[in-house]
N, C-alpha and C positions, 0 to 999 in steps of 0.2 A: 716360665720365668727363667732367666739365665742363672746359671750357678753363681752363688755368692761366695767366691773364693775367700773373701776376707773373714768369713765366719771360721773357716779352717785356720786362718792365720791366728785369730784370737784364741781359738781352741788349742792350737799348738803351743802358743806362748803359755797358756794356763797349765797344760800338761808338763811341758819342760820345766816351768817354774816349780811346780809341786814336786816333780821327781827330783830335781836338784836340791830342793830344800829337804826332802826326805833323806837323800844321800848325805847331805851336810850334817843333819842331826844324827844319823846312824854312824858315820865314819869320823866325824870331827869331835874334838873335846872342846867344851866351852872355853872361849878366850885363849886357846892355845894355837897360835899361828902356825900354819904349815906352808913353808915357802914353795912356790911353784915356779916362778920366774923372778928375775930381778924386778923389784918394785911391785910384785904381785904375790899375795898370800891368800890362802883359804883360812877363814877365821869365823867360827861359829859364834854368833851373838844374836841377841833379840832386841827388838825395838818396839816399845809400847807407844811411841809417838809417831810423828809423820817424818818427812824428809829431814835429815840431819838431827834426828831425835827431837824435833819440835814437839813440845808438850809432853815429853816422855815422863816427866815427874809430876804430872798434873793430878795424880790421886785416883785414877781409874775411869773418870767420866769420859776421857778422851777416846777410850775404846769405842763407846757407843756413838760419840760424835763422828769419829772417822769411819765407822761402819755405815752410819746414815749418809754422810757426805759421799763416801765411795759408792754407795748404792745409787744415790741420786745421779752422780756423774756417770755411772755405768748405764743407767736407764737413758740418760740424755744421749750418750754415745750410740746406744743401740738404735734409738729413734733417728739420730742423725745419719747413721750408716744405712738404715732402711730407706731413707729419702734420697740417697745419692743417685746420680745418673751413672749408668754403666761406664761412661767415659772418664769418670772422676777417680781414676785408679790411684794416683798419688795420695789424694785425700783419704780414700778408703784404706790404704795401707797404713797411713799415720793413725787414723782413728782405731783401726783393728789392733794395732800394737798397743795403743794406750788402753783400750778396753781389756785386752788380755792381761796386761800388767795390773790394771786396777782390780780385776777379778781375782788374779793370783794373790794379791795382798789382802783382798777382802776375805778370802778363804782362811788365811792365817789368822786374821783378826777375829773372825767368827768362831773358829775352833780353839785357838790358843790365847786369844786376847792380846796378841803381839805378833809382830812380823819377824820371820826368820831371815837373818842376813848372814852372808858367808863370803862375800867377795871383798877383799881389802886391797886397795891400791895405795902406794906410798912413794915418796921421793925423799931420800935421805932420812930426815927425822920428821917429815911432814906426812901425816896419814889422812887420807880421805875417809870419811865415815863409811863403814861397811854397808854393802848393799846386796841385792839379789837380781835374778834374771827379770823379775817383774819390774823392778825399778829401772833396769836397763831398757826394757821394752817401752816403758813410759817415756824415758828420756829420748830414745831414738824416735818414737812416735811424735813427741812434742817438737823435736827438731825438724822432722819431715813436715809437720803441720805449718811451722813457720816458713820453711822453704816453699811449700805449696802455695801459701798465701802470697809470697813474694813473686813466684813464677806466674801465678794466676793474675796478679796485678799487671804484669807486663803485657799479657795477651788480651786484656780487656780494653774495650774502646774508651777513650777519654770522655768524661762528662762535659757536655756543652749545654749552654743555655739556649732555649728556643729563641730564635730571632736575633742571636748575637752575631 
C-alpha cells in the first residue's frame, strides 16, 4: 500500500496545535494582549463554545455535545480519507487539515473542557474572535474543500440524458 502522506499532515497539525497551545498557556497571561505585528496580537483566552464562542454560555452541556460532534466528524473524515484514490491529493490535503484541526480542538475539550485560543487579529477597533492553529487548519482545509469541489466540477463530464 502506498504511503498515506495525509496522515502525517493531520498528525503534524495536531502536534503543532498542541505545542503552540502549551506555549501560549506557559508564556502568556490570560487576556493580556502581546503585540506581534500591526493588527496581530497573541492573547490567551479560552472558549467553551464553538466558533465565535457559539453556545459558550450554555451551562456545560455543550462540552459533551461538541466532544460527540467532533468525534463523529473525525471518524467520518477518517473513513473518507481511507476511501480516497491516490490521485485525489487536493481533497486528501483538505480533509487531512480539517481532521488535524478537529482532533487538536477535541484534545482541549476532552482534557480542559474548553479550547485554548491565542491568536488575535484586529483592524483599528474591530477585533476578530481569538483562534488557534487547529481553527486555522480547519479553515484552510474547508477552503481547499470548496476549491476542490469547484475544480473537480470543471473536469467532470456533463450529464446527458440517454437518447437526447
